[in-house]
Residue, then its C-alpha position, 0 to 999 in steps of 0.5 A: m960772209i955770203r958766198v955765191g957759186s954753182h954746181v960744178p963738174a966733179s972732175h975739175p971743181l977748181a977749174g969749174l969755179a974759175a970758169r964761172g967766177a964762183d966763190v964756192a962749189q957744189l959737186h957730186l963725189s960719186a955717180p949721181r944716178q948710181w949706188r956707188a961709194p965715193l972714191p978717194r980724190e987726189d985733190a981732196t987735201k987741196l979742196a979742203t985747204a981751199g975751203v971752196v966746197a960748200t956742199v956735196h950733193a948726195p946721189y939722186l937715187c937716195n930716197p929716205v922715205s921710199g916704200d921699198a926697204r931696200v932703197r931706204d937701206r941703200t939710201a942710209k949707206a949712201l948718205q953715210q958714205t957721202l958724209d964721210g967723203a964730204a969730210t975729206v974735201g972740207a965740205g960745209a954740208v951734204v945735201v939730200h932730197a927729202g924724198h917721196a913715199t912710193d907706196r903713198v903712205g901718210l905723212d906720219v909714216a914718211v916722217d917715221r922713216w926719215l927718223d929711223l934713217a937719220a938715227g943711224l947716221s953719224s958725222t960732224v958734217p951737217l946734213l941739209i934736207e932739200n925741199t922737192a918739186t915732185g911726189a904725190a906723197a912727198a916728205g918735204r914738197t909742201l910747207e905742211q910736209w916740210t914743217a912736220l918733217f923738221a918738227a920731228l927731226r929737231a926733236a930727235d937725238l941725232d949724231v948728225p947735225v940736220a938743217g934745211c936747203l931750199d930750192t927756188c924751182h922746187a918751191f915754185a913748182g912743188d907747192p902752190a902756196a909758194a907762187p903768190d908769196p915767195g917771201g912768206w913761204v921762205h920765212a915759214a920754211a925757215d921757222a920750221a927748219g930752224i936754219v936754212p944756210v943754203l939756197h939753190v937758185n933756179d928758175s922753173l920751166a914748170g908752172p906753180g904747183e905742177r910738180r915737175d923738177r925742170h930747172a931754167n936759167v934765171g929769167a928763162g922760166l916761169a918763176g921770173v926774176d921778180w919772184l926769184a929776187a923776193f925768194v933770194t932776199a928773204a933767204a938772206e934775211r933768214g941767215a942763208t949764207t950760201f947761194l948756188v945755181e944749178t942751172p943749164g947752159g954750162a959755165d957761161a950761162q951759170a956765170a950770168d946767173i951767179a952775177w944776177v944773184r950777186s946783184v940781188l944780194a948787193 
């Protein structure tokens, strides 16, 4: 079953869903720009019973391949805490950015750092690795990086299920290869990851390959509706079942973006 939704404020996710006419939600369980563990939620049972939390987004500070070992340690701790918290609200998955090597090491070292971190995680909640728009030495910005990362992760014996989460803005702005052939890019990314159940649908204020993460509402950016429609269609063809907008403008603007996604999927 295909479901379409959006990122919603963590304070009142059910109200946020209703205001947007969304099927499902993505939310943070802790401050997204701080190293804080998720607090127990009074509505956890209600959210779990409703089955509306598609994904929990890990804190943005998480960087599994950072050149700073302390950041990698904090990332591992934050991811485990987020996975544990996601289970209490019945979330379908936890999303984390693939990260970038701040010390600009080679891709092989970055992949090894990911493997070391993932080996310490344990959860029945899947961990979805999201492609990124930025980072000169990234772990999942280009198809080459994404493919190498998932080849290693899929071969590893991990105690957490790992899959992919694609972001349209990140692909358009992060990898020059995505702009001329969005459908082909999606199919190649899905081949590498094995399964990409979640798609973030965002237009981009940055141009192809500019490596800036600046989301825009559908049709208000440089990717445009035709490119986005091709990307969404290809993702659905490859088995994506959850489509989430992370666009600006509040509930009304996101409701319009959700309606557009539904029109493409129909």
